[in-house]
Each structure stands twice: as C-alpha cells, then as structure tokens.
Backbone bond lengths (Angstrom), bond angles and torsions (degrees), N, CA, C in turn:
res aa  C-N    CA-C-N  psi(-1)  N-CA   C-N-CA  omega(-1)  CA-C   N-CA-C  phi
1 X - - - 1.425 - - 1.531 110.89 -
2 X 1.321 117.95 -33.94 1.458 120.80 178.17 1.534 110.28 -63.31
3 X 1.324 116.62 -42.33 1.470 120.69 179.16 1.538 110.16 -62.46
4 X 1.307 116.88 -43.91 1.471 119.91 179.07 1.529 110.62 -61.00
5 X 1.289 116.12 -38.79 1.475 119.93 -178.34 1.530 110.66 -65.97
6 X 1.322 117.70 -47.41 1.481 118.57 -177.73 1.522 111.42 -72.61
7 X 1.347 117.20 -19.86 1.441 120.07 176.32 1.531 111.20 -91.38
8 X 1.291 117.48 9.91 1.472 125.41 176.41 1.523 112.86 66.22
9 X 1.317 116.41 39.83 1.470 124.07 172.52 1.516 114.57 53.79
10 X 1.312 117.92 63.22 1.499 119.28 178.50 1.544 109.74 -62.33
11 X 1.336 115.32 149.82 1.451 119.81 -179.55 1.537 111.12 -63.48
12 X 1.326 116.68 -41.13 1.453 122.23 175.64 1.508 107.69 -111.84
13 X 1.304 118.86 129.00 1.461 120.70 -174.99 1.528 112.82 -65.02
14 X 1.336 118.20 -20.87 1.460 120.20 179.77 1.537 112.95 -107.49
15 X 1.298 118.50 16.99 1.458 121.56 -172.37 1.529 114.26 -62.71
16 X 1.296 120.36 -27.57 1.452 122.47 -179.38 1.539 112.62 -104.43
17 X 1.320 116.66 15.10 1.473 120.85 -177.14 1.516 109.99 -119.49
18 X 1.350 114.61 147.19 1.453 121.34 176.94 1.529 109.68 -116.85
19 X 1.324 117.90 145.89 1.464 119.64 176.70 1.540 110.19 -56.99
20 X 1.322 115.31 137.15 1.449 121.09 179.44 1.514 114.93 84.22
21 X 1.338 117.83 6.06 1.460 121.07 -179.07 1.520 110.35 -134.91
22 X 1.326 114.31 156.74 1.468 121.44 177.14 1.512 108.14 -138.91
23 X 1.330 115.85 166.08 1.461 122.92 178.57 1.497 110.41 -125.01
24 X 1.306 114.02 145.68 1.458 122.07 165.13 1.516 103.81 -122.49
25 X 1.329 115.78 114.89 1.460 120.10 -172.49 1.520 111.30 -135.37
26 X 1.300 115.58 135.94 1.454 122.66 179.54 1.518 108.25 -98.94
27 X 1.319 116.88 128.42 1.469 123.92 177.92 1.528 107.93 -113.71
28 X 1.322 117.12 133.54 1.457 122.22 177.87 1.527 107.19 -135.92
29 X 1.336 116.50 114.48 1.453 119.38 -178.85 1.535 112.22 -100.83
30 X 1.325 115.90 9.70 1.454 120.02 179.53 1.530 111.80 99.07
31 X 1.323 117.17 -31.29 1.473 121.99 178.77 1.519 111.47 -108.30
32 X 1.315 117.05 -32.06 1.454 121.41 -176.40 1.525 110.01 -137.98
33 X 1.333 114.98 154.10 1.454 121.48 174.68 1.524 107.99 -121.05
34 X 1.323 115.85 134.72 1.465 120.69 179.28 1.529 108.74 -131.64
35 X 1.312 115.75 146.74 1.441 122.21 177.20 1.515 108.47 -115.03
36 X 1.315 115.73 119.53 1.468 122.15 179.73 1.517 108.14 -98.96
37 X 1.301 117.17 127.44 1.452 123.94 172.85 1.513 105.64 -124.63
38 X 1.342 116.71 108.54 1.461 119.94 -173.38 1.505 110.69 -154.63
39 X 1.336 114.96 149.26 1.449 120.99 176.48 1.499 110.66 -133.36
40 X 1.322 114.25 175.39 1.467 119.82 179.12 1.516 112.11 -63.47
41 X 1.335 115.10 -40.50 1.460 122.25 179.68 1.538 109.47 -132.15
42 X 1.287 116.57 171.81 1.459 121.28 -175.63 1.533 111.82 -59.81
43 X 1.332 118.35 -39.12 1.471 119.77 178.71 1.515 111.50 -65.40
44 X 1.332 117.00 -36.12 1.467 120.19 178.41 1.529 109.89 -65.71
45 X 1.317 117.38 -43.74 1.471 121.31 178.16 1.510 110.25 -63.79
46 X 1.312 118.18 -38.71 1.474 123.03 178.06 1.522 110.71 -59.83
47 X 1.324 117.53 -42.91 1.467 121.34 178.48 1.546 109.49 -60.21
48 X 1.300 117.36 -46.61 1.465 121.19 -179.10 1.532 109.76 -63.38
49 X 1.293 117.89 -41.29 1.454 121.76 178.68 1.514 112.71 -63.27
50 X 1.319 116.52 -40.97 1.473 120.78 177.37 1.524 111.11 -65.45
51 X 1.323 116.49 -40.27 1.464 119.00 176.30 1.508 110.14 -62.32
52 X 1.303 117.83 -46.79 1.468 121.95 -178.69 1.531 110.99 -63.81
53 X 1.290 116.81 -37.41 1.489 120.44 179.82 1.536 110.55 -64.89
54 X 1.326 117.01 -26.50 1.450 122.56 179.85 1.531 111.14 -114.39
55 X 1.330 116.54 37.23 1.449 122.19 -174.16 1.517 113.85 -55.06
56 X 1.334 118.28 -29.84 1.444 122.16 -177.55 1.532 112.30 -65.62
57 X 1.335 116.96 -20.47 1.455 122.09 -179.38 1.529 112.61 -84.04
58 X 1.331 117.98 -5.75 1.460 122.13 -174.04 1.510 110.67 -130.38
59 X 1.309 115.58 152.64 1.462 122.25 175.37 1.510 109.91 -88.62
60 X 1.314 115.99 81.49 1.461 121.60 -178.37 1.516 108.77 -96.27
61 X 1.351 116.70 128.94 1.451 119.95 175.45 1.525 108.06 -155.78
62 X 1.324 115.64 165.07 1.451 120.97 -176.50 1.504 111.97 93.73
63 X 1.328 114.57 179.95 1.462 119.86 -177.93 1.516 114.74 -94.47
64 X 1.351 116.54 -12.74 1.455 118.45 -179.29 1.527 108.89 -153.30
65 X 1.324 115.83 134.41 1.432 121.55 172.52 1.528 108.60 -130.78
66 X 1.309 115.21 153.96 1.442 122.46 175.93 1.514 108.10 -111.13
67 X 1.302 117.37 136.21 1.459 122.86 -178.37 1.530 108.77 -120.17
68 X 1.318 116.48 134.82 1.457 121.29 176.10 1.522 108.02 -135.81
69 X 1.291 115.76 163.35 1.461 121.01 178.54 1.528 109.28 137.30
70 X 1.323 112.27 -164.16 1.455 118.89 177.54 1.525 108.84 -126.65
71 X 1.287 116.43 163.47 1.454 120.81 -179.57 1.532 110.70 -61.66
72 X 1.320 117.39 -32.64 1.468 120.73 -177.76 1.507 114.49 -89.90
73 X 1.332 118.69 -27.36 1.453 121.98 -169.40 1.519 115.30 -98.97
74 X 1.289 119.91 -6.93 1.455 121.62 -179.42 1.518 113.09 100.59
75 X 1.333 115.44 -162.78 1.450 121.16 -169.74 1.506 113.22 -122.11
76 X 1.291 115.73 153.58 1.450 124.80 164.35 1.527 105.36 -120.78
77 X 1.316 116.82 123.05 1.470 120.81 -174.54 1.527 108.32 -112.78
78 X 1.320 116.46 131.26 1.475 121.54 178.66 1.534 108.30 -131.08
79 X 1.314 114.96 126.45 1.469 119.59 175.86 1.525 107.82 -75.44
80 X 1.324 116.81 132.14 1.460 122.67 178.78 1.521 107.73 -96.29
81 X 1.307 116.48 124.12 1.474 121.20 -179.17 1.504 110.38 -87.35
C-alpha cells in the first residue's frame, strides 16, 4: 500500500513495469523521502535489491534507474530521464 500511495494510486499496480525489468526510484514530496525498489515479478525485484545492496560497485545517480537482467547473469542499468 505504501508503494501505491507514493506512485499516486495507479489503476493497475503493474502499469509502469515491464516483464524482466525493475525500478529503483526516489520520491520526494517535500516532507518525506521514499525509495521504491520494485519489479514486474519477484525475480525482477530481487535483481534490483541485489544491485542496491551492492550500490558501491555501481555508478548509481539520479532519481530513477531501470534494472534488467537475470539473477545469474548480472545487471543492465539504465538511468531514466
């Protein structure tokens, strides 16, 4: 429910997600800051969580990145403008 609230209550909970991809997105409403780590499916979310857990190994910047890949093969990271 917290994710739905910061995403402004989308009609479909997966409407901004694609199979095989996940997002790491920073939300700032002026009073609070939230970090969303979510994917289309559990494996996609797991990839994003693993990347975030090892953030020092990657050049992560910006308010939103897209992560793709597989649990075994590593990550493809794309900054979302």
